[in-house]
PyMOL Python script that loads the backbone (N, CA, C, O; Angstrom):
from pymol import cmd

cmd.read_pdbstr("""\
ATOM      1  N   MET A   1      69.397  42.248 127.219  1.00  0.00           N
ATOM      2  CA  MET A   1      70.209  41.065 127.416  1.00  0.00           C
ATOM      3  C   MET A   1      69.397  39.821 127.051  1.00  0.00           C
ATOM      4  O   MET A   1      68.251  39.674 127.475  1.00  0.00           O
ATOM      5  N   LYS A   2      69.988  38.943 126.274  1.00  0.00           N
ATOM      6  CA  LYS A   2      69.318  37.714 125.870  1.00  0.00           C
ATOM      7  C   LYS A   2      69.387  36.694 126.994  1.00  0.00           C
ATOM      8  O   LYS A   2      70.414  36.535 127.654  1.00  0.00           O
ATOM      9  N   GLN A   3      68.276  36.009 127.196  1.00  0.00           N
ATOM     10  CA  GLN A   3      68.227  34.937 128.180  1.00  0.00           C
ATOM     11  C   GLN A   3      68.584  33.624 127.500  1.00  0.00           C
ATOM     12  O   GLN A   3      68.230  33.404 126.342  1.00  0.00           O
ATOM     13  N   GLU A   4      69.275  32.765 128.208  1.00  0.00           N
ATOM     14  CA  GLU A   4      69.588  31.433 127.707  1.00  0.00           C
ATOM     15  C   GLU A   4      68.981  30.401 128.643  1.00  0.00           C
ATOM     16  O   GLU A   4      68.999  30.558 129.864  1.00  0.00           O
ATOM     17  N   TYR A   5      68.447  29.354 128.054  1.00  0.00           N
ATOM     18  CA  TYR A   5      67.849  28.260 128.820  1.00  0.00           C
ATOM     19  C   TYR A   5      68.452  26.960 128.330  1.00  0.00           C
ATOM     20  O   TYR A   5      68.529  26.723 127.124  1.00  0.00           O
ATOM     21  N   LEU A   6      68.875  26.126 129.242  1.00  0.00           N
ATOM     22  CA  LEU A   6      69.494  24.854 128.895  1.00  0.00           C
ATOM     23  C   LEU A   6      68.413  23.803 128.680  1.00  0.00           C
ATOM     24  O   LEU A   6      67.595  23.546 129.563  1.00  0.00           O
ATOM     25  N   LEU A   7      68.422  23.208 127.509  1.00  0.00           N
ATOM     26  CA  LEU A   7      67.460  22.167 127.165  1.00  0.00           C
ATOM     27  C   LEU A   7      68.110  20.814 127.387  1.00  0.00           C
ATOM     28  O   LEU A   7      69.190  20.537 126.864  1.00  0.00           O
ATOM     29  N   ASN A   8      67.447  19.978 128.160  1.00  0.00           N
ATOM     30  CA  ASN A   8      67.921  18.606 128.324  1.00  0.00           C
ATOM     31  C   ASN A   8      66.723  17.672 128.364  1.00  0.00           C
ATOM     32  O   ASN A   8      65.579  18.119 128.446  1.00  0.00           O
ATOM     33  N   LYS A   9      66.985  16.397 128.307  1.00  0.00           N
ATOM     34  CA  LYS A   9      65.921  15.401 128.222  1.00  0.00           C
ATOM     35  C   LYS A   9      64.926  15.504 129.371  1.00  0.00           C
ATOM     36  O   LYS A   9      63.737  15.240 129.194  1.00  0.00           O
ATOM     37  N   GLU A  10      65.406  15.882 130.532  1.00  0.00           N
ATOM     38  CA  GLU A  10      64.548  15.913 131.713  1.00  0.00           C
ATOM     39  C   GLU A  10      63.687  17.169 131.825  1.00  0.00           C
ATOM     40  O   GLU A  10      62.698  17.162 132.558  1.00  0.00           O
ATOM     41  N   ASN A  11      64.032  18.242 131.121  1.00  0.00           N
ATOM     42  CA  ASN A  11      63.276  19.473 131.311  1.00  0.00           C
ATOM     43  C   ASN A  11      62.533  19.961 130.071  1.00  0.00           C
ATOM     44  O   ASN A  11      62.033  21.086 130.058  1.00  0.00           O
ATOM     45  N   ILE A  12      62.454  19.138 129.034  1.00  0.00           N
ATOM     46  CA  ILE A  12      61.822  19.575 127.783  1.00  0.00           C
ATOM     47  C   ILE A  12      60.414  20.097 128.031  1.00  0.00           C
ATOM     48  O   ILE A  12      60.079  21.209 127.621  1.00  0.00           O
ATOM     49  N   ARG A  13      59.601  19.309 128.691  1.00  0.00           N
ATOM     50  CA  ARG A  13      58.195  19.676 128.916  1.00  0.00           C
ATOM     51  C   ARG A  13      58.081  20.972 129.718  1.00  0.00           C
ATOM     52  O   ARG A  13      57.358  21.888 129.325  1.00  0.00           O
ATOM     53  N   ASN A  14      58.792  21.046 130.837  1.00  0.00           N
ATOM     54  CA  ASN A  14      58.703  22.238 131.685  1.00  0.00           C
ATOM     55  C   ASN A  14      59.270  23.473 131.005  1.00  0.00           C
ATOM     56  O   ASN A  14      58.742  24.571 131.180  1.00  0.00           O
ATOM     57  N   LEU A  15      60.333  23.310 130.234  1.00  0.00           N
ATOM     58  CA  LEU A  15      60.918  24.453 129.543  1.00  0.00           C
ATOM     59  C   LEU A  15      59.960  24.994 128.485  1.00  0.00           C
ATOM     60  O   LEU A  15      59.797  26.208 128.361  1.00  0.00           O
ATOM     61  N   ILE A  16      59.333  24.116 127.731  1.00  0.00           N
ATOM     62  CA  ILE A  16      58.382  24.569 126.715  1.00  0.00           C
ATOM     63  C   ILE A  16      57.192  25.256 127.369  1.00  0.00           C
ATOM     64  O   ILE A  16      56.747  26.301 126.894  1.00  0.00           O
ATOM     65  N   LYS A  17      56.675  24.695 128.438  1.00  0.00           N
ATOM     66  CA  LYS A  17      55.558  25.329 129.149  1.00  0.00           C
ATOM     67  C   LYS A  17      55.971  26.688 129.713  1.00  0.00           C
ATOM     68  O   LYS A  17      55.201  27.646 129.645  1.00  0.00           O
ATOM     69  N   PHE A  18      57.177  26.779 130.267  1.00  0.00           N
ATOM     70  CA  PHE A  18      57.694  28.019 130.830  1.00  0.00           C
ATOM     71  C   PHE A  18      57.827  29.092 129.745  1.00  0.00           C
ATOM     72  O   PHE A  18      57.389  30.227 129.932  1.00  0.00           O
ATOM     73  N   LEU A  19      58.431  28.730 128.617  1.00  0.00           N
ATOM     74  CA  LEU A  19      58.617  29.694 127.533  1.00  0.00           C
ATOM     75  C   LEU A  19      57.285  30.118 126.927  1.00  0.00           C
ATOM     76  O   LEU A  19      57.119  31.273 126.535  1.00  0.00           O
ATOM     77  N   ALA A  20      56.348  29.200 126.851  1.00  0.00           N
ATOM     78  CA  ALA A  20      55.018  29.550 126.342  1.00  0.00           C
ATOM     79  C   ALA A  20      54.373  30.603 127.241  1.00  0.00           C
ATOM     80  O   ALA A  20      53.805  31.579 126.751  1.00  0.00           O
ATOM     81  N   VAL A  21      54.460  30.407 128.540  1.00  0.00           N
ATOM     82  CA  VAL A  21      53.904  31.381 129.486  1.00  0.00           C
ATOM     83  C   VAL A  21      54.612  32.725 129.344  1.00  0.00           C
ATOM     84  O   VAL A  21      53.963  33.771 129.374  1.00  0.00           O
ATOM     85  N   LEU A  22      55.934  32.707 129.190  1.00  0.00           N
ATOM     86  CA  LEU A  22      56.677  33.959 128.996  1.00  0.00           C
ATOM     87  C   LEU A  22      56.188  34.711 127.768  1.00  0.00           C
ATOM     88  O   LEU A  22      56.187  35.942 127.739  1.00  0.00           O
ATOM     89  N   GLU A  23      55.774  33.961 126.756  1.00  0.00           N
ATOM     90  CA  GLU A  23      55.296  34.576 125.517  1.00  0.00           C
ATOM     91  C   GLU A  23      53.787  34.804 125.526  1.00  0.00           C
ATOM     92  O   GLU A  23      53.206  35.196 124.513  1.00  0.00           O
ATOM     93  N   GLY A  24      53.153  34.556 126.677  1.00  0.00           N
ATOM     94  CA  GLY A  24      51.720  34.814 126.813  1.00  0.00           C
ATOM     95  C   GLY A  24      50.842  33.801 126.105  1.00  0.00           C
ATOM     96  O   GLY A  24      49.737  34.130 125.673  1.00  0.00           O
ATOM     97  N   LYS A  25      51.321  32.573 125.982  1.00  0.00           N
ATOM     98  CA  LYS A  25      50.559  31.529 125.291  1.00  0.00           C
ATOM     99  C   LYS A  25      50.301  30.346 126.210  1.00  0.00           C
ATOM    100  O   LYS A  25      51.113  30.021 127.077  1.00  0.00           O
ATOM    101  N   THR A  26      49.173  29.722 126.007  1.00  0.00           N
ATOM    102  CA  THR A  26      48.906  28.434 126.632  1.00  0.00           C
ATOM    103  C   THR A  26      49.426  27.357 125.686  1.00  0.00           C
ATOM    104  O   THR A  26      49.731  27.646 124.529  1.00  0.00           O
ATOM    105  N   LEU A  27      49.529  26.129 126.159  1.00  0.00           N
ATOM    106  CA  LEU A  27      49.928  25.049 125.263  1.00  0.00           C
ATOM    107  C   LEU A  27      48.902  24.857 124.153  1.00  0.00           C
ATOM    108  O   LEU A  27      49.256  24.506 123.027  1.00  0.00           O
ATOM    109  N   THR A  28      47.639  25.087 124.470  1.00  0.00           N
ATOM    110  CA  THR A  28      46.588  24.991 123.455  1.00  0.00           C
ATOM    111  C   THR A  28      46.822  26.004 122.345  1.00  0.00           C
ATOM    112  O   THR A  28      46.771  25.660 121.164  1.00  0.00           O
ATOM    113  N   ARG A  29      47.080  27.260 122.724  1.00  0.00           N
ATOM    114  CA  ARG A  29      47.331  28.308 121.734  1.00  0.00           C
ATOM    115  C   ARG A  29      48.610  28.015 120.948  1.00  0.00           C
ATOM    116  O   ARG A  29      48.668  28.243 119.740  1.00  0.00           O
ATOM    117  N   LEU A  30      49.619  27.516 121.631  1.00  0.00           N
ATOM    118  CA  LEU A  30      50.870  27.154 120.970  1.00  0.00           C
ATOM    119  C   LEU A  30      50.616  26.103 119.902  1.00  0.00           C
ATOM    120  O   LEU A  30      51.117  26.221 118.783  1.00  0.00           O
ATOM    121  N   LYS A  31      49.841  25.074 120.236  1.00  0.00           N
ATOM    122  CA  LYS A  31      49.563  24.003 119.273  1.00  0.00           C
ATOM    123  C   LYS A  31      48.760  24.527 118.089  1.00  0.00           C
ATOM    124  O   LYS A  31      49.018  24.138 116.950  1.00  0.00           O
ATOM    125  N   VAL A  32      47.793  25.402 118.342  1.00  0.00           N
ATOM    126  CA  VAL A  32      47.024  26.012 117.253  1.00  0.00           C
ATOM    127  C   VAL A  32      47.959  26.776 116.323  1.00  0.00           C
ATOM    128  O   VAL A  32      47.847  26.668 115.102  1.00  0.00           O
ATOM    129  N   ASP A  33      48.876  27.543 116.894  1.00  0.00           N
ATOM    130  CA  ASP A  33      49.824  28.322 116.095  1.00  0.00           C
ATOM    131  C   ASP A  33      50.761  27.417 115.296  1.00  0.00           C
ATOM    132  O   ASP A  33      51.051  27.699 114.133  1.00  0.00           O
ATOM    133  N   ILE A  34      51.232  26.340 115.908  1.00  0.00           N
ATOM    134  CA  ILE A  34      52.105  25.388 115.201  1.00  0.00           C
ATOM    135  C   ILE A  34      51.342  24.771 114.024  1.00  0.00           C
ATOM    136  O   ILE A  34      51.857  24.697 112.908  1.00  0.00           O
ATOM    137  N   ASN A  35      50.124  24.336 114.286  1.00  0.00           N
ATOM    138  CA  ASN A  35      49.321  23.736 113.210  1.00  0.00           C
ATOM    139  C   ASN A  35      49.124  24.729 112.072  1.00  0.00           C
ATOM    140  O   ASN A  35      49.207  24.357 110.901  1.00  0.00           O
ATOM    141  N   HIS A  36      48.867  25.973 112.403  1.00  0.00           N
ATOM    142  CA  HIS A  36      48.664  26.995 111.381  1.00  0.00           C
ATOM    143  C   HIS A  36      49.954  27.281 110.620  1.00  0.00           C
ATOM    144  O   HIS A  36      49.953  27.330 109.390  1.00  0.00           O
ATOM    145  N   ASN A  37      51.049  27.467 111.341  1.00  0.00           N
ATOM    146  CA  ASN A  37      52.331  27.819 110.710  1.00  0.00           C
ATOM    147  C   ASN A  37      52.906  26.704 109.845  1.00  0.00           C
ATOM    148  O   ASN A  37      53.564  26.973 108.840  1.00  0.00           O
ATOM    149  N   TYR A  38      52.663  25.464 110.229  1.00  0.00           N
ATOM    150  CA  TYR A  38      53.291  24.339 109.541  1.00  0.00           C
ATOM    151  C   TYR A  38      52.277  23.434 108.840  1.00  0.00           C
ATOM    152  O   TYR A  38      52.596  22.304 108.471  1.00  0.00           O
ATOM    153  N   ASN A  39      51.055  23.937 108.659  1.00  0.00           N
ATOM    154  CA  ASN A  39      50.008  23.216 107.931  1.00  0.00           C
ATOM    155  C   ASN A  39      49.828  21.790 108.464  1.00  0.00           C
ATOM    156  O   ASN A  39      49.858  20.817 107.711  1.00  0.00           O
ATOM    157  N   LYS A  40      49.644  21.699 109.766  1.00  0.00           N
ATOM    158  CA  LYS A  40      49.471  20.415 110.440  1.00  0.00           C
ATOM    159  C   LYS A  40      48.067  20.314 111.013  1.00  0.00           C
ATOM    160  O   LYS A  40      47.349  21.310 111.100  1.00  0.00           O
ATOM    161  N   THR A  41      47.687  19.121 111.397  1.00  0.00           N
ATOM    162  CA  THR A  41      46.363  18.920 111.990  1.00  0.00           C
ATOM    163  C   THR A  41      46.411  18.068 113.252  1.00  0.00           C
ATOM    164  O   THR A  41      45.361  17.675 113.762  1.00  0.00           O
ATOM    165  N   ASP A  42      47.601  17.772 113.769  1.00  0.00           N
ATOM    166  CA  ASP A  42      47.661  16.920 114.952  1.00  0.00           C
ATOM    167  C   ASP A  42      47.152  17.662 116.186  1.00  0.00           C
ATOM    168  O   ASP A  42      47.061  18.890 116.199  1.00  0.00           O
ATOM    169  N   SER A  43      46.828  16.903 117.204  1.00  0.00           N
ATOM    170  CA  SER A  43      46.105  17.430 118.364  1.00  0.00           C
ATOM    171  C   SER A  43      47.031  17.887 119.490  1.00  0.00           C
ATOM    172  O   SER A  43      48.214  17.548 119.540  1.00  0.00           O
ATOM    173  N   LEU A  44      46.440  18.669 120.386  1.00  0.00           N
ATOM    174  CA  LEU A  44      47.139  19.076 121.610  1.00  0.00           C
ATOM    175  C   LEU A  44      47.494  17.840 122.435  1.00  0.00           C
ATOM    176  O   LEU A  44      48.578  17.764 123.015  1.00  0.00           O
ATOM    177  N   GLU A  45      46.589  16.883 122.483  1.00  0.00           N
ATOM    178  CA  GLU A  45      46.837  15.651 123.241  1.00  0.00           C
ATOM    179  C   GLU A  45      48.076  14.929 122.702  1.00  0.00           C
ATOM    180  O   GLU A  45      48.862  14.384 123.476  1.00  0.00           O
ATOM    181  N   ASN A  46      48.248  14.925 121.387  1.00  0.00           N
ATOM    182  CA  ASN A  46      49.420  14.308 120.772  1.00  0.00           C
ATOM    183  C   ASN A  46      50.693  15.008 121.253  1.00  0.00           C
ATOM    184  O   ASN A  46      51.667  14.348 121.617  1.00  0.00           O
ATOM    185  N   LEU A  47      50.683  16.327 121.255  1.00  0.00           N
ATOM    186  CA  LEU A  47      51.845  17.089 121.718  1.00  0.00           C
ATOM    187  C   LEU A  47      52.125  16.837 123.193  1.00  0.00           C
ATOM    188  O   LEU A  47      53.268  16.579 123.569  1.00  0.00           O
ATOM    189  N   THR A  48      51.104  16.909 124.027  1.00  0.00           N
ATOM    190  CA  THR A  48      51.323  16.724 125.463  1.00  0.00           C
ATOM    191  C   THR A  48      51.818  15.312 125.775  1.00  0.00           C
ATOM    192  O   THR A  48      52.640  15.128 126.672  1.00  0.00           O
ATOM    193  N   ASN A  49      51.319  14.315 125.038  1.00  0.00           N
ATOM    194  CA  ASN A  49      51.820  12.945 125.240  1.00  0.00           C
ATOM    195  C   ASN A  49      53.292  12.838 124.868  1.00  0.00           C
ATOM    196  O   ASN A  49      54.067  12.194 125.575  1.00  0.00           O
ATOM    197  N   LYS A  50      53.680  13.463 123.766  1.00  0.00           N
ATOM    198  CA  LYS A  50      55.085  13.435 123.347  1.00  0.00           C
ATOM    199  C   LYS A  50      55.964  14.148 124.371  1.00  0.00           C
ATOM    200  O   LYS A  50      57.064  13.685 124.672  1.00  0.00           O
ATOM    201  N   LEU A  51      55.493  15.255 124.902  1.00  0.00           N
ATOM    202  CA  LEU A  51      56.269  15.981 125.911  1.00  0.00           C
ATOM    203  C   LEU A  51      56.388  15.156 127.192  1.00  0.00           C
ATOM    204  O   LEU A  51      57.464  15.082 127.786  1.00  0.00           O
ATOM    205  N   ARG A  52      55.299  14.546 127.614  1.00  0.00           N
ATOM    206  CA  ARG A  52      55.302  13.744 128.839  1.00  0.00           C
ATOM    207  C   ARG A  52      56.205  12.520 128.696  1.00  0.00           C
ATOM    208  O   ARG A  52      56.935  12.164 129.621  1.00  0.00           O
ATOM    209  N   ASN A  53      56.144  11.883 127.528  1.00  0.00           N
ATOM    210  CA  ASN A  53      56.918  10.661 127.301  1.00  0.00           C
ATOM    211  C   ASN A  53      58.330  10.919 126.783  1.00  0.00           C
ATOM    212  O   ASN A  53      59.111   9.989 126.582  1.00  0.00           O
ATOM    213  N   LYS A  54      58.643  12.195 126.572  1.00  0.00           N
ATOM    214  CA  LYS A  54      59.969  12.597 126.070  1.00  0.00           C
ATOM    215  C   LYS A  54      60.278  11.936 124.733  1.00  0.00           C
ATOM    216  O   LYS A  54      61.368  11.403 124.525  1.00  0.00           O
ATOM    217  N   THR A  55      59.295  11.981 123.823  1.00  0.00           N
ATOM    218  CA  THR A  55      59.448  11.389 122.497  1.00  0.00           C
ATOM    219  C   THR A  55      59.270  12.425 121.387  1.00  0.00           C
ATOM    220  O   THR A  55      58.895  12.080 120.266  1.00  0.00           O
ATOM    221  N   VAL A  56      59.534  13.673 121.696  1.00  0.00           N
ATOM    222  CA  VAL A  56      59.395  14.744 120.717  1.00  0.00           C
ATOM    223  C   VAL A  56      60.565  14.662 119.735  1.00  0.00           C
ATOM    224  O   VAL A  56      61.718  14.517 120.139  1.00  0.00           O
ATOM    225  N   LYS A  57      60.254  14.758 118.448  1.00  0.00           N
ATOM    226  CA  LYS A  57      61.301  14.744 117.421  1.00  0.00           C
ATOM    227  C   LYS A  57      61.992  16.100 117.370  1.00  0.00           C
ATOM    228  O   LYS A  57      61.424  17.116 117.769  1.00  0.00           O
ATOM    229  N   VAL A  58      63.207  16.100 116.881  1.00  0.00           N
ATOM    230  CA  VAL A  58      63.961  17.350 116.758  1.00  0.00           C
ATOM    231  C   VAL A  58      63.218  18.325 115.845  1.00  0.00           C
ATOM    232  O   VAL A  58      63.171  19.522 116.130  1.00  0.00           O
ATOM    233  N   THR A  59      62.644  17.832 114.765  1.00  0.00           N
ATOM    234  CA  THR A  59      61.899  18.721 113.861  1.00  0.00           C
ATOM    235  C   THR A  59      60.718  19.363 114.576  1.00  0.00           C
ATOM    236  O   THR A  59      60.400  20.526 114.329  1.00  0.00           O
ATOM    237  N   GLU A  60      60.070  18.616 115.458  1.00  0.00           N
ATOM    238  CA  GLU A  60      58.959  19.170 116.227  1.00  0.00           C
ATOM    239  C   GLU A  60      59.453  20.217 117.221  1.00  0.00           C
ATOM    240  O   GLU A  60      58.802  21.243 117.416  1.00  0.00           O
ATOM    241  N   LEU A  61      60.596  19.963 117.847  1.00  0.00           N
ATOM    242  CA  LEU A  61      61.175  20.953 118.764  1.00  0.00           C
ATOM    243  C   LEU A  61      61.495  22.247 118.025  1.00  0.00           C
ATOM    244  O   LEU A  61      61.253  23.339 118.537  1.00  0.00           O
ATOM    245  N   ILE A  62      62.037  22.117 116.827  1.00  0.00           N
ATOM    246  CA  ILE A  62      62.346  23.307 116.032  1.00  0.00           C
ATOM    247  C   ILE A  62      61.068  24.091 115.743  1.00  0.00           C
ATOM    248  O   ILE A  62      61.054  25.316 115.860  1.00  0.00           O
ATOM    249  N   GLU A  63      60.008  23.402 115.372  1.00  0.00           N
ATOM    250  CA  GLU A  63      58.725  24.070 115.114  1.00  0.00           C
ATOM    251  C   GLU A  63      58.198  24.765 116.369  1.00  0.00           C
ATOM    252  O   GLU A  63      57.708  25.893 116.298  1.00  0.00           O
ATOM    253  N   ILE A  64      58.296  24.098 117.506  1.00  0.00           N
ATOM    254  CA  ILE A  64      57.831  24.675 118.770  1.00  0.00           C
ATOM    255  C   ILE A  64      58.600  25.945 119.094  1.00  0.00           C
ATOM    256  O   ILE A  64      58.004  26.986 119.368  1.00  0.00           O
ATOM    257  N   PHE A  65      59.930  25.858 119.062  1.00  0.00           N
ATOM    258  CA  PHE A  65      60.746  27.014 119.428  1.00  0.00           C
ATOM    259  C   PHE A  65      60.623  28.146 118.411  1.00  0.00           C
ATOM    260  O   PHE A  65      60.617  29.316 118.792  1.00  0.00           O
ATOM    261  N   GLU A  66      60.525  27.817 117.128  1.00  0.00           N
ATOM    262  CA  GLU A  66      60.316  28.847 116.105  1.00  0.00           C
ATOM    263  C   GLU A  66      58.994  29.574 116.358  1.00  0.00           C
ATOM    264  O   GLU A  66      58.928  30.801 116.273  1.00  0.00           O
ATOM    265  N   THR A  67      57.959  28.823 116.663  1.00  0.00           N
ATOM    266  CA  THR A  67      56.646  29.408 116.920  1.00  0.00           C
ATOM    267  C   THR A  67      56.673  30.306 118.146  1.00  0.00           C
ATOM    268  O   THR A  67      55.971  31.316 118.192  1.00  0.00           O
ATOM    269  N   LEU A  68      57.473  29.948 119.133  1.00  0.00           N
ATOM    270  CA  LEU A  68      57.597  30.765 120.340  1.00  0.00           C
ATOM    271  C   LEU A  68      58.562  31.940 120.159  1.00  0.00           C
ATOM    272  O   LEU A  68      58.635  32.827 121.009  1.00  0.00           O
ATOM    273  N   GLY A  69      59.307  31.938 119.035  1.00  0.00           N
ATOM    274  CA  GLY A  69      60.231  33.031 118.776  1.00  0.00           C
ATOM    275  C   GLY A  69      61.623  32.793 119.345  1.00  0.00           C
ATOM    276  O   GLY A  69      62.360  33.746 119.599  1.00  0.00           O
ATOM    277  N   TYR A  70      61.987  31.538 119.544  1.00  0.00           N
ATOM    278  CA  TYR A  70      63.304  31.180 120.070  1.00  0.00           C
ATOM    279  C   TYR A  70      64.066  30.368 119.035  1.00  0.00           C
ATOM    280  O   TYR A  70      63.469  29.764 118.144  1.00  0.00           O
ATOM    281  N   GLU A  71      65.371  30.358 119.155  1.00  0.00           N
ATOM    282  CA  GLU A  71      66.182  29.520 118.296  1.00  0.00           C
ATOM    283  C   GLU A  71      66.939  28.516 119.150  1.00  0.00           C
ATOM    284  O   GLU A  71      67.197  28.745 120.332  1.00  0.00           O
ATOM    285  N   ILE A  72      67.287  27.406 118.528  1.00  0.00           N
ATOM    286  CA  ILE A  72      68.057  26.372 119.209  1.00  0.00           C
ATOM    287  C   ILE A  72      69.513  26.560 118.824  1.00  0.00           C
ATOM    288  O   ILE A  72      69.844  26.609 117.640  1.00  0.00           O
ATOM    289  N   VAL A  73      70.379  26.667 119.814  1.00  0.00           N
ATOM    290  CA  VAL A  73      71.804  26.841 119.578  1.00  0.00           C
ATOM    291  C   VAL A  73      72.530  25.622 120.136  1.00  0.00           C
ATOM    292  O   VAL A  73      72.283  25.205 121.268  1.00  0.00           O
ATOM    293  N   VAL A  74      73.418  25.060 119.342  1.00  0.00           N
ATOM    294  CA  VAL A  74      74.197  23.900 119.787  1.00  0.00           C
ATOM    295  C   VAL A  74      75.631  24.367 119.978  1.00  0.00           C
ATOM    296  O   VAL A  74      76.232  24.962 119.084  1.00  0.00           O
ATOM    297  N   ARG A  75      76.168  24.087 121.162  1.00  0.00           N
ATOM    298  CA  ARG A  75      77.557  24.501 121.410  1.00  0.00           C
ATOM    299  C   ARG A  75      78.251  23.408 122.219  1.00  0.00           C
ATOM    300  O   ARG A  75      77.626  22.694 123.002  1.00  0.00           O
ATOM    301  N   LYS A  76      79.522  23.304 122.011  1.00  0.00           N
ATOM    302  CA  LYS A  76      80.330  22.300 122.706  1.00  0.00           C
ATOM    303  C   LYS A  76      80.417  22.646 124.191  1.00  0.00           C
ATOM    304  O   LYS A  76      80.546  23.812 124.563  1.00  0.00           O
ATOM    305  N   LYS A  77      80.344  21.620 125.028  1.00  0.00           N
ATOM    306  CA  LYS A  77      80.426  21.808 126.474  1.00  0.00           C
ATOM    307  C   LYS A  77      81.802  22.265 126.874  1.00  0.00           C
ATOM    308  O   LYS A  77      82.063  22.477 128.058  1.00  0.00           O
TER     309      LYS A  77
END
""", "prot")
cmd.dss("prot")
cmd.show_as("cartoon", "prot")
cmd.util.cbc("prot")
cmd.orient("prot")
């Protein structure tokens, strides 16, 4: 059975941390994998600041979820 998690502005940081733990990754390992997969060089501190300040771009969210093995689904309420 597939699990579904609701993403909203208030839970972005906690949801990403939760899913990373489910996949056996730390945020550090997640950032290393993102940098490798998408040929980036930005820092873990940059990611954590964006998560804390809720300023993550949609493209960055897609990279995060793809790296964790999840997809983003948009559906009407």
